[in-house]
C-alpha positions in Angstrom: 114.0 88.4 103.5 115.4 91.4 105.2 113.1 94.2 106.1 110.0 92.6 104.6 107.0 90.6 105.7 107.7 88.4 102.7 105.3 85.5 102.2 103.0 86.8 105.0 99.9 86.2 102.9 101.5 84.3 100.1 102.2 81.1 102.0 98.5 80.6 102.5 98.0 81.4 98.9 100.8 79.4 97.3 100.1 76.3 99.3 96.4 76.3 98.5 96.6 76.0 94.7 94.7 73.0 93.5 91.6 71.1 94.6 89.6 72.2 97.6 88.4 69.4 99.8 85.2 69.5 101.8 85.3 69.4 105.6 84.0 65.8 105.7 85.1 62.6 103.9 88.4 62.9 102.2 89.2 66.2 103.9 89.5 64.5 107.3 92.1 62.1 105.9 94.0 65.0 104.2 93.8 67.1 107.4 95.3 64.2 109.5 98.2 63.7 107.1 101.3 65.9 107.2 101.6 68.2 104.2 105.4 67.8 103.9 106.7 65.2 101.5 106.7 61.7 102.9 110.4 61.5 102.2 111.1 64.3 104.7 112.7 62.8 107.8 110.5 62.9 110.9 113.1 64.9 112.8 113.7 67.4 110.1 113.1 71.1 110.7 110.5 71.1 107.9 108.3 68.5 109.6 108.9 69.9 113.1 107.9 73.4 112.0 104.8 72.1 110.3 103.8 70.4 113.5 104.4 73.6 115.5 102.2 75.7 113.2 99.5 73.0 112.9 99.2 72.8 116.7 99.2 76.6 116.9 96.5 77.0 114.3 94.2 74.6 116.3 94.9 76.2 119.7 94.6 79.8 118.6 91.4 79.2 116.6 89.9 77.4 119.6 90.8 80.3 121.9 89.3 82.9 119.5 86.1 80.8 119.1 85.8 80.8 122.9 86.1 84.6 123.0 83.5 85.0 120.3 81.0 82.7 121.9 79.0 82.3 118.6 80.8 81.9 115.3 83.1 79.0 114.4 86.0 78.9 112.1 85.3 77.1 108.8 88.0 74.6 107.8 89.1 74.2 104.2 91.8 71.6 103.4 93.6 72.0 100.1 95.6 69.6 98.1 97.8 70.3 95.2 96.7 68.8 91.8 98.1 65.5 90.7 99.1 64.4 94.2 102.0 66.9 94.3 103.4 67.6 97.8 102.3 70.5 99.9 98.9 72.0 100.5 97.1 74.1 103.1 94.4 74.5 105.7 92.4 77.7 105.6 90.4 78.6 108.7 88.0 81.6 108.4 85.4 83.0 110.8 82.8 85.6 109.8 79.7 87.1 111.3 80.6 86.4 114.9 79.5 88.1 118.1 83.0 89.6 118.5 84.6 89.2 115.1 83.4 90.6 111.8 86.1 88.5 110.1 89.0 86.4 111.3 91.3 84.1 109.3 94.2 81.8 110.2 95.8 80.0 107.3 98.4 77.3 107.2 100.4 76.3 104.2 103.2 74.0 103.1 104.7 74.9 99.7 107.1 73.2 97.3 107.5 75.3 94.2 109.6 77.4 91.9 109.8 81.2 92.4 110.0 83.5 89.4 112.7 86.2 89.7 109.9 88.8 89.6 108.3 87.3 92.7 111.7 87.1 94.4 112.4 90.8 93.8 108.9 91.6 95.2 109.4 89.5 98.3 112.7 90.8 99.6 115.3 93.6 99.7 118.3 91.4 98.8 116.7 89.9 95.7 118.7 87.2 93.8 121.7 87.6 96.1 119.7 85.7 98.8 119.1 82.4 97.1 122.5 80.8 97.4 123.3 80.4 93.7 123.7 82.5 90.5 120.6 82.4 88.3 120.7 81.9 84.6 118.3 84.1 82.5 114.8 82.8 82.9 115.8 80.3 85.7 113.4 79.9 88.6 114.3 79.3 92.2 113.2 75.9 93.7 112.0 76.5 97.2 110.2 75.1 100.2 108.1 77.2 102.5 105.8 76.6 105.5 103.9 79.3 107.3 100.9 80.2 109.5 99.4 83.6 108.9 96.4 85.2 110.7 94.5 88.5 110.8 91.6 89.2 113.1 89.1 92.1 112.7 86.8 92.6 115.7 83.5 94.5 115.5 84.0 96.8 118.5 86.2 99.8 117.9 87.7 99.3 121.3 89.0 95.8 120.4 92.2 96.0 118.3 92.9 94.1 115.1 95.7 91.6 115.5 98.0 90.0 112.9 100.7 87.4 113.2 102.7 85.4 110.7 105.5 82.8 111.3 107.3 81.1 108.5 110.3 78.9 107.5 111.9 79.1 104.1 114.5 77.1 102.2 115.9 77.2 98.7 117.2 74.1 97.0 120.6 75.8 97.0 121.0 75.3 100.8 119.9 78.8 102.1 117.4 78.9 104.9 115.8 81.4 107.3 112.9 82.0 109.6 110.6 85.1 109.6 107.6 86.3 111.4 106.1 88.5 114.1 102.9 89.6 115.9 101.5 93.1 115.8 98.4 94.9 117.0 96.3 97.7 115.5 94.0 99.5 117.9 91.6 102.3 116.8 91.6 103.7 120.4 94.5 103.9 122.8 94.5 101.9 126.0 98.0 102.2 127.3 97.7 99.3 129.7 96.7 97.1 126.7 99.7 98.1 124.8 102.0 97.5 127.8 100.5 94.1 128.2 100.8 93.2 124.5 104.3 94.4 124.0 105.4 93.1 127.5 104.2 89.6 126.6 106.5 89.6 123.5 109.4 91.3 125.3 109.2 88.4 127.9 109.4 85.8 125.1 112.3 87.6 123.4 114.3 88.1 126.6 114.4 84.4 127.2 116.6 84.1 124.1 118.4 87.4 123.9 117.6 90.8 125.6 118.6 92.6 122.4 116.0 90.9 120.3 112.9 92.8 121.5 114.1 96.3 120.9 115.5 95.3 117.5 112.3 93.5 116.5 110.0 96.3 117.9 111.9 98.9 115.8 111.8 96.6 112.8 108.0 96.3 113.1 107.7 100.1 113.4 109.8 100.6 110.3 108.1 97.8 108.3 104.5 98.8 109.0 105.0 102.4 108.0 102.4 103.7 105.5 104.9 106.0 103.8 102.4 108.1 101.8 100.6 108.9 105.0 103.6 109.3 107.3 102.0 107.1 109.9 102.2 103.4 111.0 99.5 100.9 110.4 99.1 100.3 114.1 101.0 100.0 117.4 103.5 97.4 116.1 104.8 94.5 118.1 107.7 92.4 116.9 108.9 91.6 113.4 111.9 89.7 112.1 113.0 88.2 108.8 115.9 86.6 107.1 116.7 85.3 110.5 119.3 82.5 110.7 121.9 83.8 113.1 121.4 80.8 115.5 121.1 77.1 115.1 117.8 76.0 113.4 116.5 74.4 116.6 116.9 77.6 118.5 115.0 79.5 115.8 112.3 76.8 115.8 111.9 77.1 119.6 111.6 80.9 119.3 108.9 80.7 116.7 107.0 78.2 118.8 107.1 80.4 121.9 106.0 83.4 119.9 103.0 81.4 118.6 102.3 80.1 122.1 102.2 83.8 123.2 99.5 84.9 120.7 96.5 84.1 122.9 98.2 85.3 126.0 99.0 88.7 124.4 95.6 89.2 122.7 92.7 87.4 124.4 92.8 89.5 127.7 92.5 92.7 125.6 89.5 91.2 123.8 87.8 90.1 127.0 88.4 93.5 128.5 86.7 95.4 125.7 84.4 93.2 123.7 81.3 94.5 125.5 82.4 98.1 125.7 79.7 100.6 124.4 80.6 102.7 121.4 79.1 105.5 119.3 78.5 105.7 115.6 81.4 108.2 115.4 83.7 105.8 117.0 82.7 103.1 114.5 83.4 105.5 111.7 86.9 106.1 113.0 87.5 102.4 113.2 86.4 102.2 109.5 88.9 105.0 108.6 91.7 103.1 110.4 90.7 100.0 108.5 91.1 102.0 105.3 94.7 102.6 106.4 95.1 98.9 107.0 93.9 98.2 103.4 96.3 100.8 102.0 99.3 99.3 103.7 98.4 95.7 102.7 97.8 96.4 99.1 100.5 99.0 98.5 103.4 98.0 100.8 103.0 94.5 102.2 105.6 92.3 100.6 103.7 89.1 101.2 100.6 90.4 99.3 102.7 91.6 96.4 104.6 88.4 96.3 101.4 86.3 96.4 99.8 88.3 93.6 103.0 87.9 91.4 103.1 84.2 92.1 99.6 83.8 90.6 101.1 84.3 87.1 103.2 81.2 87.6 100.1 79.1 88.4 100.8 79.0 92.2 98.4 80.8 94.5 94.9 81.6 95.4 93.5 85.1 95.3 91.1 84.6 98.3 93.9 83.5 100.5 96.2 86.3 99.5 93.5 88.9 100.3 92.3 87.1 103.4 93.9 89.8 105.6 91.6 92.6 104.4 88.6 93.6 106.5 85.1 93.2 105.3 84.4 96.9 105.5 86.5 100.1 105.5 86.1 103.8 104.9 87.8 106.7 103.3 87.0 110.4 103.9 88.6 113.2 101.9 91.2 115.1 103.9 90.0 113.7 107.2 91.7 115.0 110.3 90.4 114.2 113.8 89.4 117.1 116.1 92.3 118.5 118.1 92.4 117.1 121.6 90.2 114.1 120.8 90.9 110.5 121.5 91.3 110.0 117.8 93.9 112.7 117.5 95.7 111.2 120.5 96.2 107.9 118.9 97.0 109.4 115.5 99.9 111.3 117.0 101.3 107.9 118.2 100.8 106.4 114.7 102.9 109.3 113.4 105.5 109.1 116.2 105.8 105.5 117.5 106.7 105.2 121.2 108.0 102.4 123.4 105.7 100.3 125.5 107.9 97.8 127.3 
């Protein structure tokens, strides 16, 4: 899906249609069982990618719980009705010491995509499925992804988002997509150099041209066009990515996921106990308003997920998991000239390089 964070929230949504299992009893059995079809070979990319994102979900949630020091992630395991293959694991934290809300959702989906959803999800539309569609025909597909958004309480702790996914159609077309990005309310240049530098280091192991391309891609994708500013400070973003062998793409996704805690946790530890004023909290709420605007108006994954609901696949709560609990809008708000708020707004309007 070129140029789009397609399925970013929809994987978690589409895969969680059906019955919810409690955390005890049958849920434990479901959680221990792979969500791919039993017929999938153990060495297939589908199974191996599911293993990668399952391990990443556990390790990242554990790292964030340690930072928070109070709240724990809930764990909801979902199965599809009638024993159909696929499902999901939703992990959500709320009311923590550090985090107001954090979510990390895993999903495996076997489904059929309406043309309307396909058009919402990508720039290339029906040309990207590997076959010519007949009127009314749906696209059989497989998708697996891990998507997360974390909203801290302290205005000096940035929001962080990541999503990594693998997609196949039954017509033989496949690709990887994903990325990790950061959204601060206040600028700490050392933090941004650390975050971007961590992902540049990962990219450079594979190809030194990847980081600058993926950084620019993130800046372009996360633009709030009606505001003329980006949602945050970017990071890396890639989609419709199948230029290498599948194993190399799988390894890249794994290393990007392994870097999430390295890139984010030191920033949280540095700032989670910083003092802040009511005015700084208000500015954070205004920036969260921008976050909401982007996700509901421009995010391809959110639009895709909402359109999939009409076909009976999806879960509204999972699609909208990325939204903060609270946000703020002020009419014609502009920060004072020379303020810290004005300083970071200028960078939102004119992205700069950090690594």
